[in-house]
C-alpha positions, 0 to 999 in steps of 0.5 A, a space after each residue: 659426881 665428877 668421879 663416877 666413871 667415864 660413863 657420864 661423858 659417854 654417848 649411848 654408842 660408846 657404851 654399846 661399843 664398850 660392851 661389845 668389844 670388851 677390851 682390857 682398858 685402864 678403868 677410871 676409878 676413884 683415886 683413894 687410899 688403901 681401904 682399911 676396915 675397923 672391927 666391931 666392938 664385939 669381934 672375938 678372935 677365934 680359930 675354932 671351926 663352927 660345929 655344922 653338919 659339914 657332910 650335908 652342907 648345901 648351897 644356901 644361906 648360913 648366917 655368919 658373924 660379920 659383914 663388911 660395909 663401906 660408903 661412897 658419897 658425891 665426892 666419889 671416894 669410898 669411906 673407911 670400911 667397917 666389919 660389922 655384925 651380920 644383919 639388916 641394913 637401913 636403905 631408903 625406899 627411894 634408893 636407886 638400887 630399889 627403884 631402878 636396879 642400880 646394883 652389881 654383885 660378885 661371887 668368889 670362894 675361900 677354901 681351907 687347906 689341910 694345914 688350916 690356912 685359908 686360900 682365896 681364888 683370883 679375887 683380883 679378877 672379881 674386882 676388875 669385873 666389878 669395875 667394868 660393871 660399875 662403869 656400865 651402870 654409872 657407879 663408882 667402884 672400889 679399886 682392885 686393892 680396896 676390893 681385895 683388902 675388903 674380901 680379906 678382912 671379911 673372910 678373916 673375921 668369919 674364918 671359923 665358918 670356912 669349911 674343913 678341907 674337902 667339905 665345902 667352901 666359904 662363898 663370898 658375896 660382894 655387893 655394890 649398890 646405889 643406896 642414895 635416895 633418888 626419885 627421877 631416873 638418875 645415878 644415885 648420890 650415894 653408894 654402898 659396897 658391902 660383903 657377906 659370906 656363907 659356908 656352902 656345899 654343892 650348888 646343884 644337888 647332883 654334885 659332880 653327877 651330871 645335870 639335865 638341861 633344857 634349851 629355852 625357846 621362848 625367853 632370852 637372858 640378854 640382848 645385844 647392847 644390853 647388860 648381859 655382859 656385866 653382873 648386874 642384879 637385874 640379869 638374874 631376876 629375869 631368868 627365874 620364871 624360865 628356871 622355875 618352869 624347867 625345874 617343875 618338869 624335872 630339869 636342873 636348869 635352863 640353857 639360853 640361846 641368842 636373842 637375834 638368831 635363836 640358834 647360838 648358845 649363850 649361857 645357863 642361868 648362872 654359869 657358862 657352857 662348854 661343848 667338847 667334840 673330838 677332844 676340842 673344847 668350844 665355848 661361846 665367845 664373849 660378845 657383850 651378852 655373856 658374862 665373862 666368868 672367872 671360872 670360865 676363864 680359869 678352865 680355858 687356861 687350865 685346859 690349854 696348859 694341858 694341851 687341849 685346843 680351846 675355841 671361843 666362838 659362836 656355837 650352834 645348838 646343832 653342835 651342842 646336840 652332836 657333842 661328845 661331852 658338855 659341861 658348865 662352869 661357874 663360881 658356885 658350880 665350879 665344873 658341872 657335867 651335863 648328862 642330857 640336853 632337851 631341845 624342842 622335845 628332843 632329848 640327847 644324852 652324853 656319856 651314858 649319863 656319866 661324868 665325861 673324861 674332859 669334865 672330870 680331868 678339868 674339875 680335878 685340876 681346878 679344884 685341887 689348885 683352889 684347895 691347895 692340894 697341888 702346887 699353884 702353877 698358875 699363881 692364882 691363889 692368895 693365902 690369908 695370914 
């Protein structure tokens, strides 16, 4: 595959340097025409909203009507995508994604405005991150234009599943995987790009109420030179054991430390971490072992626009324990305040288990923008016709 990205010609050191530096290069992706989708024959145009119990919508899979599927063969070009009925897909037992974990996923949301129109939040950022991850995993990737167009097609086909304003959002899950058959360790000969959606409520059952985290002192999420900085599927199965143990003890989730010094914060299982001290907001810098979260990036920019000083640097566990306020960010959680941290048996509480002032302010600012309740002064949302 001549157009599977520059990684075929890269040495191991070049890959490692790319992951550590995380610059903003011009990525080499397949040169193809705009991705167009054809609708399934049983597609029905409707504007009605599905009758669900929106008041009690949690963060779990709700099967919707349609999904998007596009294929990429040895020529490196993606086929015309199709909007098909949601359901199982046929995959070879020897598919690269099943045998060697050659796969990526993304997560973004769509919101319904009070006037009934639908907004996407920064879909081009997810497209760019998928391109970065695909290069690291030796896969071709859809262009930004292809990605965004496919997201639009999928959301519009499932628009009756977008929750009413203030009742949740439509979670959008793009996948890129090595679906071609392989036996020896090698890049797959064929790739599948697909998208499915599900209406969701709060990720944590606590909602905006504070969550309780435990700092993991045995397991690590990522290591230098690995794939912690891209959204590859293997990064997430490895956190399940520590997360299961933590939840059995009553904690909401796990906070991981770096694998080298065991003293610097990295991230929670599926979200980034922020520490507030004397009105200065600090968060671990992106160094290749931390996912460059899009909500993380958005919160930093919103905070700076409001006059907060934001530092991206090494943040020690000692600073965490002495913070005034702690919160997490992610597509699923948006902003989640932390009520307590437990480390080596010591429990530290923040703000009398209440929502911190900074967390609350940033949460309100970002969600109001995402839902179209205020003017989009950042030019981040995309309205669907």
